[in-house]
C-alpha positions in Angstrom: 16.4 3.0 9.6 16.1 3.4 5.8 13.4 1.5 4.0 14.5 -0.1 0.8 12.0 -1.0 -2.0 12.7 -2.9 -5.1 12.5 -0.8 -8.3 9.5 -2.8 -9.6 7.3 -1.9 -6.6 8.1 1.8 -6.7 7.8 2.0 -10.5 4.4 0.2 -10.4 3.0 2.6 -7.8 4.4 5.7 -9.5 3.2 4.7 -12.9 -0.4 4.3 -11.7 -0.6 0.9 -13.2 -0.7 -1.4 -10.2 -2.9 -4.3 -9.1 -4.7 -4.0 -5.8 -2.6 -6.8 -4.4 0.7 -5.0 -5.4 -0.7 -1.7 -4.0 -1.6 -3.3 -0.7 1.8 -5.0 -0.4 3.7 -1.8 -1.2 1.5 0.2 1.2 2.2 -2.3 4.0 6.0 -2.1 3.3 5.8 1.7 3.3 3.8 1.5 6.5 1.0 3.5 4.9 -1.2 0.4 5.9 -0.5 -0.8 9.3 -1.2 -4.1 11.1 -2.7 -3.1 14.4 -3.9 -5.7 16.9 -4.6 -8.2 14.0 -6.3 -5.7 11.7 -4.9 -4.0 8.7 -5.7 -0.3 8.9 -5.3 2.6 6.6 -5.6 5.7 8.7 -8.7 5.1 10.9 -10.3 2.7 8.4 -10.1 -1.0 9.1 -9.5 -2.9 5.9 -9.6 -6.5 7.2 -8.4 -8.9 9.8 -6.0 -10.6 7.3 -4.3 -9.9 4.1 -6.9 -11.5 1.9 -9.8 -9.6 3.6 -7.9 -6.3 3.2 -7.2 -6.9 -0.5 -10.9 -7.8 -1.0 -12.0 -4.6 0.8 -9.8 -2.5 -1.5 -11.0 -4.3 -4.6 -14.6 -3.6 -3.6 -13.9 0.0 -2.5 -11.9 1.5 -5.3 -12.1 5.1 -4.0 -10.3 3.9 -0.9 -7.8 2.1 -3.1 -7.2 5.2 -5.1 -6.6 7.2 -2.0 -4.2 4.5 -0.7 -2.4 4.7 -4.0 -2.0 8.5 -3.8 -0.6 8.2 -0.2 1.8 5.4 -1.3 3.0 7.6 -4.2 3.7 10.4 -1.8 5.8 8.1 0.3 7.7 6.5 -2.6 8.8 9.9 -4.0 10.8 10.5 -0.8 12.6 7.1 -0.6 15.8 5.9 -2.1 15.3 3.1 -4.6 17.6 0.1 -4.8 17.5 -3.2 -6.8 
């Protein structure tokens, strides 16, 4: 199954100019962040029990957000982009 992202999401992540909320949403769509048993997780790190908690965590832990952005960029470079 192919994953389709809007041009805006991919462009925002690839440009490095992305809000934490947009980064989180894109990472979830790319399955870089997964929802496992009610928790949003990035690798083995639990980000939060809900969307808001996960975004707050990333806002307060910018090195983790930066790593998440790099991982998301790696995934977007391999995907077809549609509007």
